[in-house]
C-alpha positions in Angstrom: 85.6 76.8 104.6 88.8 76.4 102.6 91.4 79.2 102.7 94.5 79.8 100.6 96.5 83.0 101.6 98.7 82.7 98.5 102.4 82.2 98.1 105.0 83.7 100.3 106.5 86.8 98.8 109.8 88.7 98.8 109.1 92.4 97.8 111.2 95.1 96.1 108.7 97.8 97.3 106.5 98.4 100.3 103.3 97.2 98.7 102.2 93.5 98.3 99.4 92.2 96.1 97.6 89.6 98.1 95.9 87.0 96.0 94.1 84.9 98.7 91.0 82.8 98.1 88.2 81.4 100.3 85.6 78.8 99.4 82.8 77.2 101.3 80.7 74.0 101.0 77.4 75.9 101.4 76.9 74.6 105.0 75.3 75.7 107.1 72.5 76.5 104.7 71.8 80.2 104.3 74.9 81.4 106.0 77.4 83.8 104.4 81.1 83.4 104.0 83.4 86.1 105.3 87.1 86.7 104.9 89.5 88.8 106.9 93.3 89.6 106.7 95.2 90.2 109.9 98.8 90.7 111.0 100.3 87.8 113.0 103.7 89.4 113.4 106.0 91.9 111.7 108.7 94.5 111.8 106.3 97.5 111.5 102.7 98.4 110.8 100.6 97.0 107.9 97.7 98.8 106.2 95.3 96.7 104.0 93.4 98.3 101.2 90.4 96.2 102.2 91.1 93.7 105.0 87.7 92.0 104.3 88.6 91.0 100.8 90.7 87.9 100.1 92.3 89.6 97.1 93.6 93.0 98.1 96.9 94.9 98.7 98.9 95.6 101.8 101.3 98.5 102.5 104.2 98.0 104.9 105.8 100.7 107.0 109.4 99.3 107.1 111.6 96.5 105.8 111.5 93.2 107.6 109.6 89.9 107.8 105.8 89.9 108.3 103.4 87.1 108.8 99.9 87.8 107.5 96.8 85.6 108.1 93.7 85.2 106.0 90.8 83.8 108.0 87.4 82.6 106.6 84.3 82.1 108.6 81.0 80.6 107.6 79.3 81.2 111.0 79.9 77.6 112.0 83.5 76.9 111.2 86.6 79.1 110.9 89.8 78.3 108.9 93.0 80.3 108.4 96.1 80.2 106.3 99.3 82.3 106.8 101.8 83.8 104.3 105.2 85.4 104.9 106.1 88.7 103.3 109.8 89.6 103.3 111.0 93.1 102.5 114.8 93.2 102.4 116.8 95.9 104.1 117.5 98.7 101.6 114.1 98.6 100.0 112.7 102.1 99.8 109.6 102.2 101.9 107.2 105.1 101.4 106.8 107.3 104.5 103.4 107.2 106.3 101.7 110.6 106.6 98.8 111.6 108.9 97.7 115.2 109.0 95.3 114.5 111.8 91.6 115.2 111.9 90.0 117.7 109.6 89.8 121.2 111.1 87.9 124.2 110.0 88.7 127.8 110.9 86.0 130.4 111.1 86.5 133.9 110.1 86.4 135.2 113.7 89.2 132.9 114.7 91.7 134.0 112.1 94.6 136.2 113.3 96.7 138.5 111.2 100.4 138.1 111.3 102.6 141.1 110.7 
């Protein structure tokens, strides 16, 4: 397969549009082509909107330099290409929020506060 992760980027926000591409020569016959984004290195965490799509978005947790890798696999061969994302210090990065697992309260477990 042929892989292009796209150009290196310097961002002014915490979200990058990744315009990668993968192509295959059709061999081996009958095999599919898969793509996957991964983080090689970085100053914080990265969340991909869809890590299995060559064209997607990525959200970064803090300013710094990140190296992302796009890998293509046709079941016989694997190829990868890297890109560098730079988020300068001072860029306002949205906070990450996680409220935890969903919880349900039953009527018998409710307590009254006075």
